[in-house]
C-alpha positions in Angstrom: -5.9 -7.2 -17.1 -4.3 -7.4 -13.7 -2.6 -4.0 -13.7 -4.0 -2.3 -16.8 -0.8 -2.3 -18.8 0.0 -4.6 -21.7 3.6 -5.0 -20.6 5.3 -5.0 -24.0 5.8 -2.9 -27.1 3.4 -3.5 -30.0 3.6 -2.3 -33.6 0.5 -0.3 -34.5 -0.1 0.6 -38.1 -1.3 4.0 -39.1 -4.3 3.2 -41.4 -3.7 6.4 -43.6 0.0 6.2 -44.1 0.7 2.5 -43.3 3.5 3.7 -41.0 4.5 1.3 -38.2 4.3 2.9 -34.8 6.0 1.1 -31.9 3.7 1.8 -28.9 2.8 0.7 -25.4 -0.9 0.1 -24.5 -2.7 0.6 -21.3 -6.4 0.4 -20.2 -8.1 3.5 -19.0 -9.4 2.3 -15.6 -12.5 4.5 -15.7 -13.7 3.8 -19.3 -11.9 0.5 -20.0 -10.8 2.0 -23.3 -7.4 1.0 -24.6 -4.9 3.9 -24.9 -1.8 3.7 -27.0 1.3 5.8 -26.5 4.3 6.1 -28.9 7.5 4.6 -27.5 9.4 7.6 -28.9 7.5 9.9 -26.6 8.1 8.0 -23.4 10.1 9.9 -20.8 11.6 7.9 -18.0 12.9 9.8 -15.0 16.6 9.3 -14.0 15.5 8.6 -10.4 12.4 7.1 -8.8 11.8 7.6 -5.1 15.5 7.8 -4.3 16.6 4.9 -6.7 18.8 6.0 -9.6 17.9 4.0 -12.7 20.6 2.6 -14.9 20.2 2.5 -18.8 19.1 -1.2 -18.6 16.4 -0.4 -16.1 15.2 2.6 -18.2 15.1 0.4 -21.3 13.0 -2.2 -19.5 10.5 0.6 -18.7 10.5 2.0 -22.2 9.7 -1.5 -23.5 6.6 -1.4 -21.4 7.7 -4.1 -19.0 7.4 -4.0 -15.2 10.5 -3.4 -13.2 10.9 -4.4 -9.5 12.7 -1.8 -7.4 13.9 -2.3 -3.8 14.7 0.4 -1.2 12.6 3.2 -2.5 11.7 5.9 0.1 8.1 7.0 0.5 7.0 10.5 1.1 6.7 9.6 4.8 10.3 8.6 4.8 9.6 4.8 5.0 11.5 2.4 2.7 9.4 0.2 0.4 9.6 -2.1 -2.5 7.3 -2.3 -5.6 7.1 -3.0 -9.3 7.0 0.1 -11.5 5.7 0.3 -15.1 5.0 2.9 -17.7 1.3 3.6 -18.1 0.2 4.8 -21.5 -3.0 6.3 -20.2 -1.3 8.3 -17.4 1.8 9.0 -19.5 4.1 8.3 -16.6 5.7 5.5 -14.6 3.3 4.1 -11.9 3.7 1.9 -8.9 2.1 -1.6 -9.0 1.6 -2.8 -5.5 0.9 -6.4 -4.9 -1.7 -6.2 -2.1 -1.1 -9.8 -1.0 2.6 -9.2 -0.7 2.0 -5.9 1.0 -0.3 -7.5 3.6 2.3 -10.2 4.4 5.0 -7.6 4.8 2.8 -5.6 7.2 2.2 -8.7 9.3 5.9 -9.4 9.6 6.8 -5.7 10.4 4.9 -5.2 13.6 5.8 -1.7 15.0 7.6 -1.5 18.3 6.7 2.2 18.6 3.3 3.8 18.6 2.8 7.6 18.0 6.4 8.2 19.3 6.0 6.0 22.4 8.3 2.9 22.6 6.7 -0.3 23.8 8.5 -2.2 26.5 9.6 -5.8 25.6 6.7 -7.2 27.6 4.2 -4.9 26.0 5.5 -5.7 22.5 5.3 -9.4 23.1 1.6 -9.1 24.3 0.9 -6.7 21.4 2.4 -9.1 18.8 0.3 -11.9 20.3 -2.9 -9.9 19.6 -3.5 -8.7 23.2 -4.8 -5.1 23.9 -2.1 -2.9 25.4 -2.6 0.2 27.6 -0.4 3.1 26.7 0.2 6.2 28.9 2.1 9.4 28.1 1.1 9.8 24.5 1.2 13.4 23.3 -1.4 15.1 20.9 -0.5 17.7 18.3 -0.8 20.5 21.0 1.6 18.6 23.3 -1.2 17.5 25.7 -0.8 14.1 27.2 -3.4 11.4 26.6 -3.7 7.6 27.0 -5.4 4.8 25.3 -5.4 1.2 24.2 -3.8 -0.4 21.1 -4.6 -3.8 19.5 -2.9 -5.3 16.5 -5.6 -6.1 13.9 -4.6 -9.6 12.8 -6.5 -9.4 9.5 -5.1 -6.1 8.2 -1.8 -5.9 10.2 -2.7 -2.4 11.2 -2.9 -0.9 14.7 -6.3 -0.2 16.2 -6.5 2.6 18.8 -9.2 3.2 21.3 -9.6 5.6 24.3 -11.6 2.9 26.1 -10.5 -0.7 26.7 -12.1 -2.6 23.8 -12.2 -5.8 25.9 -14.3 -4.1 28.6 -16.6 -2.5 25.9 -17.2 -6.0 24.5 -17.9 -7.5 27.9 -20.5 -4.7 28.6 -22.2 -5.4 25.3 -22.7 -9.1 26.2 -26.1 -9.8 27.9 -25.7 -10.8 31.5 -27.0 -14.0 33.0 -30.6 -13.8 34.2 -31.6 -11.3 31.5 -33.3 -12.8 28.5 -32.9 -11.5 25.0 -36.1 -11.0 23.2 -36.3 -12.9 20.0 -38.8 -12.6 17.1 -41.0 -15.7 16.5 
């Protein structure tokens, strides 16, 4: 139920011929229907995202089991790790990302560069600590310079960017002393 794949080979019986058909089973994520796929038809690629698979790894995938691969290279050129598993519904090997594990990784891998601009050691320490950092000399797609503020979102581990200082925007939004806020009775 977690990832939609049974994770093992099952022996299905053809009701007309009583033939035993080794198959893997997955759940269609849209309809929740179970989909069976014959093991003999499974095609496992020789390489997944830069990692060459050996025969033992291929056999693990053919058996419907999940396989953990380290050091794959994403389309953006970034290294990543993930479980892969054959999906009978999609008829190919899919990635199974553990979102909790992924969030923990993103917290530990705080970027020292933002949009091609390296942060100084002082900026990086403040940024890691959750403070807002002013960056100057950023370049847009047309090569035009711009500046802005970055803050590390502690919940998601992602970088929030703003053209205006988010700390000042928050201060301006606060009611000032002497002004009363109207409340409904």
